[in-house]
N, C-alpha and C positions, 0 to 999 in steps of 0.2 A: 547571448548577452549575459554578462556577469556584473553584478553591482555589489561591491563590498560595503558592509555596514560600518558606519563610523560612529554610531551611537555608543555612549558609555554603557557598560553592563548594567549600572543601576537604572538608567533611563529605559533600557531595553526590558529589564525585568518589570519595571513599573508599568510599561505599556502592555506587556504580555498579561500581567495580572489584571489590569483594567479590562482588557478585551475578554479574558476568561470569565471575569465576573459578569460582564454583559451577556456573554453567550449563555452561561448557566442560568442567569436570572430570567432571561426571556425565552428559554427553551429553544434557542435557535441553533441547536446542534444538529447538523445534517450533513449529508454528502450529496453533491449536486444531483439535479434532476434532469430528465430529458425524455424524449419519446422515440429516439432512433432505434431501429432494430436491424443490425447489419446483416445477419444471416437468417435468424428466425427459422421459418419453414423451408428455407432454401440453402441447406448446408453445402459446403464445397464438396467436390468429389472425394477428397481425402479425409473428410470429417469422420470422427469416431466418438462415441459416448460410451463410457463404461463405469462400473462401480469398482472401488478398490477397498482394501482393508481399512476400517476406521478405528481399529484398536479399542473397540468397546462402544464408540459412538456409532450412530447409523452410518453405514458405508457410504462415503461421499462419491458423488458423480464427478468424473473428470471428462471434460470435453476437449477434444484435440483436433487440430487442422495440420496435417503434415504438409511439408513444403511440396508445392506442385511444380516447382521449376528445378529443383536439385534433389539429389539423394538425401532423404531424411537423416541418414547417418553422418552426412557432412554438413547439413544445414544447422545453424545455430538454433537453439531451443529457447523460447521466451515464455516464461510462466507468469501469468497475470493474476495476482492476488486481489481480492475484492476489498471494498470499503466497509464502513461500519454497518450499513444497511443492506448487507448481502442477503440475497433471497435463495430459496431452495429450488428455483426453476432453472435459471441460467445465471452465470456470472454477470455482474454489472458491466464489465468491459464488453461483453457480447451484446447486451441489451441496449447499451447507450452509445457505443462507438463503432467505428469501422476497422478496428485493429485486427480482426481475424483475416483481413485481406493481406496482412503481412505474409501469410502462407503463399501468396503469389509473388512475393519478393524474395523467396529463398529462405524462409524461416519456418520452423515448427512452432505452432502457437498452442499453448496449453492453458486451460482455464478450470481450476477447481471450482466446484459449485457449493455454496453454503458458507456457514461460519459467521453469521450475524453476530456482531459485538464480541467475537471470539478472541481478537488480537492474535489469531493463529497460534495460540498457546495450548499446552496441556494443562487443563484446569485441575485444581486440587479436588473439586467436588462439583456436582451438577448445581445449577442455579434454580432453586425451586420457584423463585418469583417469576422466572421466565418459562416455567412449566417443564424444565428439564428433569429427566430421571437418570441420565447418564452424562458424565462430564465431557466437555470438549477434549479432543486429543489431536488437535491440528498440528502441533509440533512433531508428533510421532508420524503423522501422515507425510509431512514435508521432508522428514529425514529418513523415512522408511518406505512405505508402500507407494508413494508417488514416484520417487526416483526409480524404484524397482519396476514400476509399470512403464515408465518412459524407456527404460532399458529394453523391456520386452517388445515395445513398439519399434525398437531400432533407432530411436531418436539420438542425436548427438548429445554428448555430455558437456558440450560448450553451452552452459545454461545461464540465463539471466533471470533473476527474480525481480519482477516489477511490483513494488509495494505502494499502495495508494492510501494516503491518509492513515487510517487505523493500521494498515498492514505495512507501512513504510519502515518503521523501526524493527519489526520482526524480520523483514527482508534483509535489512542491513546486518542484523545479528546472525541470521542463518548463514549469510555469506561470510561473515567473520569467523564463525565457529565451525562451519562445515565447508571449507574450500574444496574438499574432495567431491562435494555434491553440486556446488554453485560457484560459477566463475565470477559473476558480477551482480550488483544490485542497483536498482533504481529506487530512489526515495522521491515519490511523487506527492508534493504537498503534504509532507509528513511532519511528524513531531518527534525529532530525534533526541529529545531530552524529556522523556515522559515523567521523570521524577522531579522535575523543576518545580519550584513553589507555585502552587495553584493548578498545576497540570493534573494532578490526581483528582481534584475536585471536578475539573472539566471532563476527564475521561469517565469518571463514575456517573456524572450526570448524563453524558452521551450514551453510555451503555444502557442505563436504565431507560432513557428515552427511546432507545432503539431495541425493543423487545423485552424490556423490564429485566435485563441482566444485571446481577449484583456482582461487581468486580471483586468483592470480598471472597467470593467462591473461586476466583481464579487463582490467586497466589496468597490469599489471606488478607487480613486487615493491614493497611499501609501504616507505617513503613514495614517492608518485609524484604528478605534477602533476594528473592527471585526478581522483584521489581528492579532492583539495582543491577542485578546480573544481566538484565535484558534492556538496559538503557544504553543506547549507542554512545552517548556523551561520556558515560562513565567507563567505557571499554575501548577508548581510543587507541591505546598502545597495541591492542591486538589487531588493529586494522592496517598495520603496515603492509604494503604490497597489494592490498585489496583494490578492486576496481569499483568505484561508486559514481553514479550520476545523481546529482542532487538538484531537484527542481522545486521552485515555489514562485508565486507571483505576489504583487504588492497589495492585492485586495481591491483593486480598482476595477469596477464594472466597465465593459467595453461599449457601453451605450445606455441610454435611459431605459428603465423598466417599462414594459408595455402594459402591465396590469398588476393587480395587487399580489397575485401569486408570484410573478417574477420579481416583484419588489421584495417580498419576504425571502425568497431564495437568494437574491442578490445581497440582502443585508446580512443574512447568516453566513453566506459564502464569503463575503468580504471579511467578516470578523475572524472566521477560522483561518483564512489565508494570511491575514496579517500576523497571527501567531505563528503559523507555519513558516513564513519567510523569516521572521525574526530568529526562530530556532535554527532553521536550515542554513542561513547565512553564517551564523556563528559556528555551527557544526562543520560546515564545509571547510572553513578556514582551519579549524582545529584538526580535522581529520587529515587534511593535506599536510599540516605541520607534523602530524604523527607518522607520516610516511605512506598514507593511502594515496592511490591514484584517483584523484577526484576531478570530475568534470561538473562544474556548477552552472546552473541556468536560472537566473533570477530576473523576472520580467516586471516592468513598470505597470502593466495592465494584465488583469486576470484575477479570477476568484476561485473558490473551492467548487468547481463544477466540471462536468465531463468534457465539454468542448475544449477547454484549455488543456486537459490531460491528453485527450486524443491528439491535439496539435503537437504537444511535446513528444509523444511517441514517434510521430513521423519525422520530427526534427532529429531525434536520436538515430532513427533509421538512416536519414540522409547523411549524418555524420559518420556512419559506418561503425558506431560504437558497439552495437549488439554483436558484431562479428569479431572485433579485435580489442575492445575495451579502450 
């Protein structure tokens, strides 16, 4: 389902600014919660876990599930990037959803582990407030050691980057700047205009809330050149011919909260998703006008939570988009 936004830009900006202010003021910056554990102690027969070069940061773990139904060299490869609150045990997509079962649908599934509040960037410096002694080097991993490792596994180079919330804009930009490595990108409840008014305040509040990371250590005090270079909205002309799937929902919960915990999760998830849909709708229209091959999926029900992201992944699968764009 696709719903085009008809709000004037000034109204849209005012709404986004209001929601950002509410999110920052009440500390409701989160990425959805859940209790599901799709594989956990029962990995698939084709499951592998390995460490790869971290370019100075601790060597990241990469967990993979090769296709069980087709030759991995012919099976499309789907790489799931984590959200803001990534942990160092397993990727949130593994912990909270059933998407590893895509390996039984003829896909290679790949999940890097770690990167809390990293925005999958190469940081200028470590973040002392978060206890770091070495800076993040996730962009180097995604453009160097990860593709090299997947080649060694014999996985297809027909690769999709799935970016969730924090990682959606990096997924778009990596697909834009490195089409030799990534065929297409999914922006899942993302924020494709991170330098828009108010957004840097929101992102900094979010990163500090999640691990005490100081985004000034990433690319410097805002405004800075790298922030603009990594903003999809400001790089639309380079997206001509790229394949993008852009998803967001309207921030409407699909039922009443059952307790105070789900009420808090629903409130914060609603606020974040409203901002995401406002930005995502505008971006999808502009990217399509710039010549990108865009599939947009904007839903009247859904918040910033794993259930809705899991459902969207299976919709993308049914559409055949992971295979052909």
